[in-house]
Kinemage of the C-alpha trace (Angstrom):
@kinemage 1
@onewidth
@group {chain A} dominant
@subgroup {mainchain}
@vectorlist {calphas} color= white
{ca unk a 1} P 112.068 87.115 114.266
{ca unk a 2} L 109.784 86.396 117.232
{ca unk a 3} L 108.119 89.153 119.185
{ca unk a 4} L 106.493 88.736 122.616
{ca unk a 5} L 102.709 89.178 122.768
{ca unk a 6} L 100.559 89.021 125.881
{ca unk a 7} L 97.376 86.987 125.637
{ca unk a 8} L 95.147 86.743 128.680
{ca unk a 9} L 98.004 87.584 131.038
{ca unk a 10} L 100.200 84.999 129.326
{ca unk a 11} L 103.269 85.987 127.308
{ca unk a 12} L 103.584 84.350 123.876
{ca unk a 13} L 106.184 84.669 121.149
{ca unk a 14} L 104.971 85.082 117.584
{ca unk a 15} L 107.076 84.600 114.513
{ca unk a 16} L 106.506 87.567 112.214
{ca unk a 17} L 105.759 85.137 109.387
{ca unk a 18} L 103.275 83.061 111.397
{ca unk a 19} L 99.768 82.879 109.930
{ca unk a 20} L 97.000 83.980 112.290
{ca unk a 21} L 93.259 83.463 111.811
{ca unk a 22} L 90.774 86.320 112.206
{ca unk a 23} L 89.403 84.796 115.433
{ca unk a 24} L 92.859 84.465 116.978
{ca unk a 25} L 93.734 87.995 115.872
{ca unk a 26} L 90.723 89.318 117.775
{ca unk a 27} L 92.019 87.625 120.939
{ca unk a 28} L 95.650 88.701 120.448
{ca unk a 29} L 94.821 92.282 119.542
{ca unk a 30} L 92.311 93.096 122.246
{ca unk a 31} L 90.110 94.676 119.565
{ca unk a 32} L 86.474 93.766 119.045
{ca unk a 33} L 85.437 91.814 115.948
{ca unk a 34} L 83.893 95.008 114.551
{ca unk a 35} L 86.959 97.160 115.284
{ca unk a 36} L 89.316 94.660 113.681
{ca unk a 37} L 87.076 94.236 110.619
{ca unk a 38} L 86.842 98.026 110.206
{ca unk a 39} L 90.633 98.378 110.382
{ca unk a 40} L 90.978 95.694 107.713
{ca unk a 41} L 88.464 97.528 105.527
{ca unk a 42} L 90.504 100.725 105.957
{ca unk a 43} L 93.637 98.920 104.785
{ca unk a 44} L 95.483 98.968 108.112
{ca unk a 45} L 96.948 95.507 107.433
{ca unk a 46} L 97.414 95.821 103.695
{ca unk a 47} L 94.911 95.544 100.913
{ca unk a 48} L 95.318 91.857 100.082
{ca unk a 49} L 92.629 90.892 102.646
{ca unk a 50} L 89.927 92.615 100.591
{ca unk a 51} L 90.219 89.881 97.960
{ca unk a 52} L 88.773 87.147 100.185
{ca unk a 53} L 85.790 86.748 102.518
{ca unk a 54} L 86.062 87.531 106.223
{ca unk a 55} L 86.088 83.810 107.086
{ca unk a 56} L 89.249 83.410 104.978
{ca unk a 57} L 91.147 86.384 106.371
{ca unk a 58} L 94.596 85.391 107.578
{ca unk a 59} L 97.157 87.727 109.083
{ca unk a 60} L 100.925 87.561 109.389
{ca unk a 61} L 102.426 87.564 112.873
{ca unk a 62} L 103.608 91.129 112.296
{ca unk a 63} L 99.955 92.178 112.015
{ca unk a 64} L 99.318 91.175 115.645
{ca unk a 65} L 101.777 93.846 116.742
{ca unk a 66} L 100.086 96.370 114.454
{ca unk a 67} L 96.661 95.462 115.821
{ca unk a 68} L 97.834 95.937 119.413
{ca unk a 69} L 99.331 99.272 118.440
{ca unk a 70} L 96.025 100.240 116.784
{ca unk a 71} L 94.125 99.303 119.946
{ca unk a 72} L 96.466 101.411 122.074
{ca unk a 73} L 96.137 104.395 119.710
{ca unk a 74} L 92.327 104.162 119.719
{ca unk a 75} L 92.241 104.073 123.508
{ca unk a 76} L 94.844 106.771 124.130
{ca unk a 77} L 93.570 109.306 121.611
{ca unk a 78} L 89.916 108.240 121.145
{ca unk a 79} L 90.467 107.901 117.393
{ca unk a 80} L 87.900 106.632 114.928
{ca unk a 81} L 88.817 103.775 112.615
{ca unk a 82} L 89.931 105.924 109.683
{ca unk a 83} L 92.174 108.077 111.858
{ca unk a 84} L 93.577 104.998 113.604
{ca unk a 85} L 94.460 103.411 110.270
{ca unk a 86} L 96.084 106.625 109.041
{ca unk a 87} L 98.150 107.166 112.204
{ca unk a 88} L 99.135 103.494 112.268
{ca unk a 89} L 100.364 103.724 108.683
{ca unk a 90} L 102.352 106.880 109.415
{ca unk a 91} L 103.950 105.370 112.513
{ca unk a 92} L 104.886 102.245 110.571
{ca unk a 93} L 106.467 104.423 107.875
{ca unk a 94} L 108.447 106.331 110.515
{ca unk a 95} L 109.629 103.030 112.008
{ca unk a 96} L 110.744 101.828 108.563
{ca unk a 97} L 112.609 105.066 107.843
{ca unk a 98} L 114.353 104.915 111.226
{ca unk a 99} L 115.375 101.304 110.557
{ca unk a 100} L 116.789 102.253 107.165
{ca unk a 101} L 118.620 105.216 108.681
{ca unk a 102} L 120.259 102.956 111.291
{ca unk a 103} L 121.348 100.566 108.517
{ca unk a 104} L 122.900 103.422 106.569
{ca unk a 105} L 124.659 104.741 109.654
{ca unk a 106} L 126.136 101.271 110.247
{ca unk a 107} L 127.377 101.162 106.664
{ca unk a 108} L 129.019 104.561 107.045
{ca unk a 109} L 130.784 103.428 110.213
{ca unk a 110} L 131.931 100.201 108.514
{ca unk a 111} L 133.310 102.146 105.527
{ca unk a 112} L 135.534 104.341 107.704
């Protein structure tokens, strides 16, 4: 599924499975190189990135949305990196639970 992302005042659509380089992620996210690297180190985008060097880091398109959300959280609540990663993880879990709940509600309606 494609999601719109704004880059430099220009709207782009990213496939959630698209592979994004670290440099492009910095541009798409609006985070600094340091902020993005710290979020990766805190596991905000999963732990698989720790297995390779920074130059080899690649993100899925879905991570661009997470990075933008992280940037917004940092700005709105003046959070440090650890708190941003924690809140981001909790919000993602809430989103997943709400999605699953909607699926179950649809199944219940279909079964009637």
